[in-house]
Phi, psi and omega in degrees: 000135180256122182249124177251123180252126183220154161282168179281186179305152184242006183211139180276174178297337179273002179085013180275135177285141179262123178279105195257115171208078193296334182280354182238317177211170187285344182109147182227129183265144180186180182274064181276145177275333182219160169248121192265341193270129179283129184280082190300311186299315178292326179293320175295317179301314180300315179298320179294318179296318179293326183283322191253353178234164178264006184284157172284126184232133177224136176250134176232125176269090181299325181294320180302321181273000180066037183288132175268181186299316182297315181291324178304310181299318181296319180294313180297320179300316182289322179286330174052059180284162171277327181228133175243124178247125183228129172268131189232133171249179193289328188294334182244014185301311182295324178295317183291325176298319178296323177296317178304315181301315179294315182296319180294330177287319184274331181234075188297339180269358181289131172263128180249125175248116178261140179214175181104183188294318184290312176299326177299317182283335185227054187299314182299315180295320180298318178295323182290343183259011173124343177289141177271331181218148173236120175268120186262145177069215179291110201258349190302305184294325180297315182290320177301313180293322178303314182289318179299328183278356186076030178069051175293158186268355188246026184280124177299136181091355174253118183302138010267014178291163183290165177302151177274151173299140181300141187286159175277114186294341178282353176270354184283137169285173170295146182293163185309133180218028176241297178296321170235154183230135179298333178303332181279345180258062195247350180268083188259114181299129181095348177267131189261355182235178174286095190237154169233166183270154178204146174253129177254330180228170172224146173093169177208130180276358188281325175058052174301145190291347179256358191280123180288314187296318182288317188271328185259308180293309188260329172076358180196162177298132177196156172205115185244132184249146178276153172302133185295328176303318181290323177298312180298320179298320180291320177300315180292326175298315179297320177298320183289330182265344180232084187302330182264019178294133180246343184193171179232134172256108177282096193256032174274178191291320192216064186299328189259004193283334177262096188299317181297315180294317181300317179296318179296320178296315179301315181298322179291322176300322178292312182298325181278354182076010181289338177292342177268349185251332187224158171250149184232141168224161191208159164279144182199163173258139179275346187306319188259359182282140175225175187300314183295320178295318179295323176298318180292321177299316178299316180296328182281352177108007176286127180247348183207142173236131178260111189252133174279095179288319181060301176204153175255019174256116186297326179293326177293319180299325179290331175289327183293318181200137176289345181270004182260036182295336180272356180276112176209160187296320180297321177296316178300315181297324176299315180295316180297321178297314180298317181296320178297316179297323184273345183084025174266125183280154181239127172252110184261137176243146182213153174231145175256158179082025178285149174304130182097345179272168170217177185302314183296318181293323178292318179296319179297319178297318180295319177297321179295319178300315181295322177295317179297325176294316181296334180268000177084016181267334176233131182262325182225159185209135173229156189222146175216168171265127180297120190239128182280093180280145183301138181098349180264156175302327178298315179296315181301314180295317182297322179290316180296322184271002179063039177274337186294132174250358174212133183241001177297129187293342182256026177294158182236113183295346179289348180260000179150160181293143178265358185225153163255105179278158175303124180064013178211077183291162182304322180301318179290319178300317179296325177293321177296320178296318178298318177298317180295324178293329175291321175299313180299319179297317179296321178298314180296320180295318179295322176298315181294319179296331179275359181075020182263131179232110188263012184220144175268012187306321184264003178291153182266029179297322181216155178228082182300149173280126178218172187296130171226165181295338182269350182285131179283158180303125178079358182299128182083355184246314181232000000 
């Protein structure tokens, strides 16, 4: 049996590249030259299938190549798999459903397994549009068992059966590095060295009401850490396969949230001498960071932490999650002060239009971010519109309260607010976002004027193959 594992389409009818990261956001289309994010869940699934089954397995990152709907169908038709596995997020859901319809007509014996946030939230609709199976939530182990069982009907995590127990991260192999290679996903915005991505932990206990990964993939508060021996082994594997590697971007949801584990990892990086060989940056929560932990992170080679600020209004943070009781501005300022003293850079992310926010609170937060940048406490800043993706508490509340002004599942929040919140209409949210983009532009301009370049995005370390007008259909793929 031939199993084809793919990301969804990577380009719209208008030729816009889709920025694909389904476990974190729905995706944003634009004239991007590269797609930087490594598809971890599918890569782990591919490695597991190759390890535990005798079937022929091939992974193709359609998004990486900027494949549109027509080319996607042509590639699948030519490869002619017995099983097609596709991870789907909201921005391309309608396109992928149309693809399913065409494929089922042309390849009637093809079994389609849909997974990811959108099929989890809309399983019945996904099945009605051509998928044969929907793997809900964290899907890797469910799909492996489904295939090993010969497509039995009682597999946990395969709809309509109940969710599967979250997997033991220490049972995972290293993710796929043959059909796709992490070396090719190397132009990471905000990374200053020749870096690739890696996951050390999974999950997040904070459960923000807009978060896809916590609410849709995992379905409950959780945070699972890998054995540090295995982490070190993977870092050394990456060094051995990528001789010019300079750093690692720990791009999981909550790298810093388990203080004890983080300290143990830092100490091991130091003991192994990896702090002298590589630089590290990570996604993180500021809630649990303290001075001693930050000192150890600096010693271990961490040069940057990417922090989800979301809002600098404490009342808004309480609306986002009941588990964010430790999130407060004074705590954040302590962390920023320590990082400035230690020379650890901060990449801050924020969203406008959050439940509990209003125009004035968002503008005040944005002004504070710009002030913190001018004082050297924040080096980089990115902004988004808080978007109610299906399957999240934010979406459920927005639908119940009739806040939604657009219900198409493939909407893209980067083009405008999807909701009219009480006392905060979409028009005002969009104005706050416009104001925020001006703040971000001024921050970037000041960085450039100072001769500071915080990203390796334009470095010539790697030149990924991506969609161009001259690339032939399937070129580099089949």
